[in-house]
C-alpha positions as CSV (number, residue, x, y, z in Angstrom):
1,M,160.2,163.4,70.5
2,G,161.9,164.2,67.3
3,E,161.8,161.8,64.4
4,V,161.0,158.3,65.2
5,E,161.5,155.4,62.8
6,P,158.2,153.9,62.0
7,L,157.3,150.4,63.1
8,R,157.9,147.6,60.8
9,F,156.1,144.4,60.5
10,F,158.4,141.2,60.5
11,V,157.7,138.1,58.6
12,P,160.4,135.2,58.9
13,E,161.6,134.2,55.7
14,P,163.5,130.7,54.8
15,T,167.0,130.9,53.7
16,A,166.4,129.6,50.3
17,R,163.4,129.7,47.8
18,P,162.9,127.9,44.4
19,G,165.8,128.7,42.1
20,D,168.2,129.4,45.1
21,L,171.0,127.2,46.4
22,P,170.1,125.4,49.5
23,D,171.4,127.1,52.6
24,F,171.6,125.2,55.9
25,S,174.3,127.4,57.4
26,H,171.9,128.3,60.3
27,V,171.8,124.5,61.3
28,D,174.5,123.9,64.0
29,V,175.8,120.3,63.6
30,P,178.0,119.4,66.6
31,E,180.3,116.5,66.7
32,P,178.8,113.1,67.6
33,G,179.2,112.4,71.3
34,S,179.9,115.9,72.4
35,V,176.5,116.4,74.3
36,R,176.4,115.1,78.0
37,R,174.0,112.4,79.1
38,P,172.5,113.2,82.5
39,E,170.8,110.7,84.8
40,I,167.1,110.2,84.4
41,N,166.4,111.7,87.9
42,V,168.1,115.0,87.0
43,D,166.3,118.1,88.0
44,P,164.7,119.6,84.8
45,G,166.4,123.1,85.6
46,E,169.8,121.4,85.4
47,V,169.4,120.2,81.7
48,R,168.2,123.4,80.0
49,D,171.2,123.3,77.7
50,L,170.0,120.1,76.3
51,A,167.0,121.8,74.8
52,C,169.3,123.9,72.5
53,A,172.1,121.3,71.9
54,L,171.9,118.4,69.3
55,I,172.3,114.9,70.6
56,R,174.2,112.9,68.0
57,V,175.6,109.3,68.1
58,L,176.6,108.2,64.8
59,D,179.8,109.6,63.0
60,S,180.3,109.9,59.3
61,E,181.5,106.3,59.2
62,G,178.5,104.9,61.2
63,K,180.5,104.5,64.3
64,P,178.6,105.1,67.6
65,I,180.4,107.6,69.8
66,G,179.9,109.3,73.2
67,P,177.6,108.9,76.3
68,W,174.5,108.6,74.4
69,A,175.7,105.7,72.4
70,P,173.1,102.8,73.4
71,E,173.6,99.2,73.6
72,V,171.5,97.8,70.8
73,S,171.4,94.2,69.6
74,T,172.1,93.3,66.0
75,D,168.6,91.8,65.8
76,H,167.0,95.0,66.8
77,L,169.2,96.9,64.2
78,M,168.2,94.6,61.4
79,R,164.5,94.8,62.2
80,A,164.9,98.6,62.2
81,L,166.7,98.6,58.9
82,R,164.2,96.3,57.3
83,A,161.2,98.4,58.6
84,M,162.9,101.6,57.2
85,V,163.3,100.0,53.8
86,K,159.9,98.6,53.8
87,T,158.4,102.0,55.0
88,R,160.0,103.8,52.0
89,F,158.8,101.3,49.5
90,Y,155.2,101.5,51.0
91,D,155.3,105.2,50.7
92,D,156.4,105.1,47.1
93,R,153.8,102.5,46.2
94,M,150.9,104.5,47.9
95,L,152.0,107.8,46.3
96,R,151.9,106.1,42.9
97,A,148.5,104.7,43.6
98,Q,147.2,108.2,44.3
99,R,148.6,109.5,41.1
100,Q,146.9,106.6,39.3
101,G,143.5,107.6,40.7
102,K,143.2,104.5,43.0
103,S,143.0,106.5,46.0
104,S,142.2,110.1,46.9
105,F,145.1,111.2,49.2
106,Y,148.4,110.2,50.7
107,M,151.2,111.6,53.0
108,P,154.6,110.1,52.8
109,C,157.3,110.2,55.7
110,T,160.4,110.0,53.6
111,G,163.5,111.2,55.5
112,E,161.7,110.8,58.9
113,E,161.5,107.0,59.1
114,A,164.0,106.6,61.9
115,I,161.9,108.4,64.4
116,A,158.7,106.4,64.5
117,I,160.5,103.2,63.9
118,G,163.0,103.8,66.7
119,Q,160.1,104.6,69.3
120,A,158.1,101.5,68.0
121,L,160.9,99.1,68.5
122,E,162.1,100.6,72.0
123,L,158.8,101.2,73.7
124,A,156.9,98.2,75.4
125,P,153.9,96.5,73.8
126,G,151.4,98.0,76.2
127,D,152.5,101.6,75.6
128,M,150.3,103.8,73.4
129,C,151.4,105.9,70.5
130,F,149.3,109.0,69.8
131,P,150.5,109.7,66.3
132,T,150.3,112.4,63.6
133,Y,150.2,111.4,60.1
134,R,154.0,110.6,59.3
135,Q,154.3,107.7,61.8
136,Q,153.4,104.7,59.3
137,G,156.8,103.4,60.3
138,W,155.5,102.6,63.8
139,L,152.8,100.1,62.1
140,I,155.4,98.6,59.9
141,A,158.0,98.1,62.6
142,R,155.4,96.4,64.7
143,D,154.3,94.1,61.8
144,W,150.9,95.4,61.4
145,P,149.7,93.9,57.9
146,V,150.6,96.2,55.2
147,V,147.5,95.0,53.2
148,D,145.4,96.5,55.9
149,M,147.2,99.8,55.8
150,M,146.8,99.9,52.1
151,C,143.1,99.1,52.3
152,Q,142.6,101.9,54.6
153,V,144.4,104.2,52.1
154,L,142.2,102.9,49.3
155,S,139.0,103.1,51.3
156,N,137.9,99.8,49.9
157,E,135.6,97.0,51.1
158,K,138.4,95.5,53.4
159,D,139.1,98.9,55.1
160,R,138.7,98.2,58.9
161,L,137.5,101.7,59.3
162,H,134.9,101.3,56.6
163,G,135.9,104.5,54.7
164,R,135.0,106.7,57.7
165,Q,138.6,108.2,58.0
166,M,140.7,110.1,55.4
167,P,143.4,107.9,53.8
168,I,146.4,107.5,56.1
169,M,144.5,108.0,59.3
170,Y,145.1,104.5,60.5
171,S,143.8,103.0,63.7
172,A,145.5,99.9,65.3
173,R,144.9,99.3,68.9
174,D,146.6,95.9,68.8
175,V,150.1,97.4,68.2
176,G,149.4,100.5,70.4
177,F,148.6,103.0,67.6
178,F,145.8,105.4,68.5
179,T,143.5,106.6,65.8
180,I,144.9,109.5,63.9
181,S,143.2,112.8,64.3
182,G,142.9,115.2,61.5
183,N,142.8,118.2,63.8
184,L,146.3,119.2,64.5
185,G,147.4,119.0,68.1
186,T,144.6,117.1,69.7
187,Q,146.7,114.0,70.0
188,Y,148.9,115.8,72.5
189,I,146.2,116.4,75.1
190,Q,144.7,112.9,74.5
191,A,148.1,111.3,75.1
192,V,148.6,113.3,78.3
193,G,145.1,112.3,79.5
194,W,145.7,108.7,78.6
195,A,149.1,108.7,80.5
196,M,147.4,110.2,83.5
197,A,144.7,107.5,83.5
198,S,147.5,104.8,83.4
199,A,149.0,106.5,86.4
200,I,145.6,106.8,88.2
201,T,144.8,103.1,87.7
202,R,148.3,102.0,88.9
203,G,149.3,100.7,85.5
204,H,152.7,100.4,83.9
205,A,152.1,101.6,80.3
206,I,153.3,105.1,79.2
207,A,152.1,107.2,76.3
208,T,154.0,108.9,73.4
209,A,152.7,111.6,71.3
210,F,153.7,113.1,68.0
211,I,153.3,116.6,66.8
212,G,154.9,118.6,63.8
213,E,156.8,121.8,64.5
214,G,154.1,123.8,63.0
215,A,151.3,122.6,65.3
216,T,153.3,123.7,68.3
217,A,151.5,127.0,67.6
218,E,148.2,125.3,68.5
219,A,146.6,125.8,71.8
220,D,146.4,122.2,72.5
221,F,150.3,121.9,72.6
222,H,150.3,124.3,75.6
223,H,147.4,122.9,77.3
224,A,149.1,119.5,77.0
225,L,152.4,120.7,78.6
226,T,150.5,122.3,81.4
227,F,148.7,119.1,82.3
228,A,151.8,117.0,81.8
229,Y,154.0,118.9,84.1
230,T,151.2,119.5,86.9
231,Y,150.3,115.8,87.2
232,R,153.7,114.3,86.2
233,A,152.1,112.4,83.3
234,P,154.1,109.4,82.2
235,V,154.3,110.6,78.7
236,I,157.0,111.4,75.8
237,L,156.0,114.6,73.9
238,N,157.7,114.4,70.5
239,V,158.1,117.4,68.3
240,V,159.1,116.4,64.9
241,N,160.8,119.5,63.4
242,N,161.0,118.5,59.7
243,Q,161.7,122.2,58.7
244,W,158.4,122.7,56.7
245,A,154.6,122.8,57.3
246,I,152.6,122.3,54.2
247,S,154.1,125.4,52.6
248,S,155.7,127.6,55.4
249,F,159.1,126.9,57.1
250,Q,159.6,126.4,60.6
251,G,160.3,129.9,61.5
252,I,156.6,130.9,60.9
253,A,155.9,128.6,63.9
254,G,158.5,130.5,66.0
255,G,161.5,128.3,65.4
256,A,163.8,130.9,63.7
257,G,165.2,132.3,66.9
258,I,164.9,129.6,69.5
259,T,164.5,125.8,69.4
260,F,161.0,124.0,69.8
261,A,162.5,122.0,72.7
262,A,163.1,125.1,74.7
263,R,159.4,125.8,74.9
264,A,159.4,123.0,77.6
265,I,161.7,124.9,79.9
266,G,158.9,127.3,80.9
267,Y,156.6,124.6,81.9
268,G,159.3,122.9,84.1
269,I,159.5,119.8,81.6
270,P,163.0,118.5,80.6
271,A,163.7,118.6,77.0
272,L,166.1,117.0,74.6
273,R,167.0,118.2,71.1
274,V,168.0,115.2,69.0
275,D,169.3,114.4,65.5
276,G,166.2,112.7,64.1
277,N,168.1,111.1,61.3
278,D,170.5,109.2,63.6
279,Y,168.8,105.9,64.5
280,L,171.0,105.3,67.6
281,A,170.4,108.7,69.0
282,V,166.5,108.1,68.4
283,V,166.8,104.9,70.5
284,S,169.0,106.4,73.3
285,A,166.8,109.6,73.7
286,T,163.6,107.5,73.6
287,R,165.2,105.1,76.2
288,W,166.0,108.1,78.5
289,A,162.5,109.5,78.4
290,A,160.8,106.2,78.8
291,E,162.9,105.3,81.8
292,R,161.9,108.7,83.4
293,A,158.3,108.1,82.7
294,R,158.2,104.7,84.1
295,A,160.2,105.9,87.3
296,N,157.3,108.3,87.9
297,L,159.6,111.4,87.1
298,G,157.1,112.7,84.7
299,P,157.2,113.9,81.0
300,T,160.0,114.6,78.7
301,L,159.7,116.7,75.5
302,I,162.0,115.7,72.5
303,E,162.5,117.9,69.5
304,W,163.6,115.6,66.5
305,V,165.5,117.7,64.0
306,T,164.9,116.1,60.6
307,Y,163.9,117.1,57.1
308,R,160.7,116.4,55.1
309,A,162.2,115.0,51.9
310,G,159.1,114.8,49.9
311,A,155.9,116.7,49.5
312,H,153.8,117.5,52.6
313,S,151.1,115.5,50.9
314,T,149.8,114.6,47.5
315,S,148.0,118.0,47.5
316,D,151.3,119.8,47.8
317,D,153.9,120.9,45.4
318,P,157.1,121.8,47.3
319,S,158.9,123.1,44.2
320,R,156.7,126.2,44.6
321,Y,158.3,127.2,47.9
322,R,161.7,125.5,48.4
323,P,164.7,124.4,46.2
324,S,164.1,121.2,44.5
325,D,167.4,119.7,45.6
326,E,167.2,120.9,49.2
327,W,166.8,117.5,50.6
328,K,170.2,116.3,49.2
329,A,171.9,119.2,50.9
330,W,170.3,118.5,54.4
331,P,173.4,118.2,56.6
332,L,172.1,115.4,58.8
333,G,171.8,113.1,55.8
334,D,169.4,110.3,55.1
335,P,168.5,108.1,58.1
336,L,168.1,105.0,56.1
337,E,171.6,105.4,54.6
338,R,173.2,106.2,57.9
339,L,171.7,103.1,59.6
340,K,172.9,101.1,56.6
341,S,176.3,102.5,57.0
342,H,176.4,101.6,60.7
343,V,175.3,98.0,60.2
344,I,177.7,97.4,57.3
345,N,180.7,98.8,59.1
346,H,180.0,97.4,62.6
347,H,177.8,94.3,62.1
348,D,177.5,91.3,59.8
349,W,176.1,93.1,56.7
350,S,177.1,94.1,53.2
351,E,176.0,96.1,50.2
352,D,175.1,92.8,48.4
353,R,172.9,91.6,51.4
354,H,171.3,95.0,51.6
355,A,170.4,94.9,47.8
356,D,169.0,91.5,48.4
357,L,167.0,92.9,51.3
358,R,165.6,95.8,49.1
359,A,164.6,93.3,46.4
360,A,162.7,91.0,48.8
361,V,160.9,93.9,50.5
362,K,160.0,95.6,47.2
363,K,158.5,92.2,46.1
364,E,156.6,91.9,49.4
365,V,155.2,95.4,49.1
366,Q,154.2,94.9,45.5
367,A,152.3,91.7,46.5
368,A,150.5,93.4,49.2
369,A,149.4,96.2,46.8
370,K,148.1,93.7,44.4
371,E,146.1,92.0,47.0
372,A,144.7,95.3,48.6
373,E,143.8,96.7,45.1
374,G,141.9,93.4,44.5
375,Y,139.6,94.5,47.2
376,G,138.7,97.6,45.4
377,T,140.0,101.1,44.5
378,L,138.4,104.4,43.6
379,L,138.7,103.3,39.9
380,D,136.3,100.6,40.3
381,G,134.0,102.0,42.8
382,R,134.3,99.2,45.3
383,V,133.9,101.5,48.4
384,P,131.7,101.4,51.4
385,S,128.0,102.1,50.8
386,A,126.7,105.4,51.8
387,K,124.3,103.8,54.1
388,S,127.2,102.6,56.3
389,I,127.4,106.1,57.8
390,F,124.6,104.9,60.0
391,E,126.4,102.0,61.3
392,D,128.7,101.6,64.3
393,V,127.6,104.7,66.0
394,F,124.8,103.8,68.3
395,K,124.4,100.4,70.0
396,E,120.6,100.8,69.3
397,M,120.0,103.1,66.3
398,P,117.4,105.8,67.0
399,E,114.2,105.8,65.2
400,H,114.9,108.9,63.4
401,L,118.1,107.4,61.9
402,V,116.3,104.3,61.0
403,R,113.9,106.4,58.9
404,Q,116.7,108.3,57.3
405,R,118.5,105.1,56.3
406,E,115.3,103.7,54.9
407,Q,114.7,107.0,52.9
408,L,118.4,106.8,51.6
409,E,117.8,103.2,50.4
410,R,114.5,104.1,48.6
411,E,116.2,107.0,46.8
412,R,119.3,105.0,45.5
């Protein structure tokens, strides 16, 4: 056979590491309005190009352009802008609380706010969101009490979950927010099952599920797509591609050579790839997918192209694996600033009014933090008692658990 070159093991590498200049030359950013918008009843085989395109609406001056430009009221846009500002202040306050030792853990969503907030304001009240851990904007957009969210992070005496969940794993049925799961990928199959149940019972509600690009490598992702296609589940399957898992870039999950949206093609599911930092594109793509689901046309997968501006969590130091200023070089910009530009240039808004909004929201978040911390933090030990692990599990507690709880109380 002659000399044959030995096999080489390939490991994808990001375009820049700490100390390098940020390099996003691999990110193709088409002109806003350049991607076609098909009818919702299109055959999935006819929209394969949309899995590799990038749907964009807002131009550099905040002007909506093209077939995906949606009709959105000024009231809706102002609710969205306020929710974005509030979510960012909330993240900042909870990050500082963790650094001060008041809570054990936190995960911000800085740079990704438009995605959860856009879906929260676009979907119906009865629809159910199966979130991952960066959709706090959904709760804020739907006016879930920020004090309650903070108490959950602080695991204090007012935590509705009684300290049984990790901080940031909220649960809010009243606003369609399913309990967050710490096991990556499980929410995908849960959402598909919930959507199937809604169809079986002849309901009207649809489900939406979120997953990070890294978790698309989990088996649950593929199981969910199989069931969603087979049973035409009325569900929106969101892949939030924020470029980084906790320390590995999106290429490790298989995104270096093909888009994550393209994975839906093999399952017969239509897929959209969308600028996740363009609020109007978020609304438009969500509206398209939701209309398909409600018309019994089945699931849609949406890859949201965005960027994780901050650390993965308070347990992470991104300066160890990427340039410290990479967020500033991200070609799709800041979703909050882009929406602000749109409402200033095309609605009754101004820099001064925006500054007033920021000041009012900051004051509101600070007041909420003061109240929440008044119910206890890790610093003062006002957390649920250890004996609470026996509560809210069985309707009638088994005798052996009664004995164990009594033993625990004697030993304390």
